[in-house]
N, C-alpha and C positions, 0 to 999 in steps of 0.2 A: 526236593524240587523247589526251585525259587520262582513261584508264580506270583502274579500280582493279586494281592488280596483285595476283594471288593468289600467295602464296609458300608452297610446300610444303616441309616439312622431313621428313627420313627418320627414322622410328623404327627404329633398328637392332635386330638380334637381341639385342645386349647390353642395350639399354634395355628391350626386351620382357621379357627375363629378370628384370630388376630390378622391373618392374611385377608380374610373376607372383609373385615372392618376397615383395614387400611386401604384396600382396593376400592371400597365404597366411598370412603372419605376423599380419595383422590379422583373419584368419578371415572375409574378406568374399567374398560371391558376386560373379560378374561383374555381375549385375543391380544389386547394392548399390553397387559401385564406379562403374558407368556412371552411375547416378543421382546419386551424389555429385559426379562430375566433369561432369555435365550433357552427357553424350555418349550415343549409342545403344549398346546392348549389342553390336550387330553391329560397330560401330566398335571397341569394346574387344577383341572377338575378333580383328579385323585387327591391332590394336596388339600384342596378346600373341603373334601369329604372327610378328611382326618384319618388317623390310624394308617398312614401310608408309609411303607418302608422305602425311603428315598435313598438313592445313591448319595454318597458323601458330598459330591459336587453340588447336587441340587439342594440338599439340606443346607449347606453353607450359603448358597446363593439366596435362599429364602430367608435365613436368619440375618444375613447382612442387609437385605432389603428392609426387613422389619425394624432394624435399629437405625436406619437412615432417618434424617430430619430432626 
């Protein structure tokens, strides 16, 4: 059976801390960042808590945002 495989990636506590720090430096609210990244605010809360099994798209979005600037 050829189904679409869903790959989850772990947002570690180290990555979570980097997200929190960058968001603070940019003086962004959780709502502003979640809208920018096209994810729900609830998902951002889970990401910032760390140890979150993120779908590949969300993981890639977070990592790309972290390497900007």
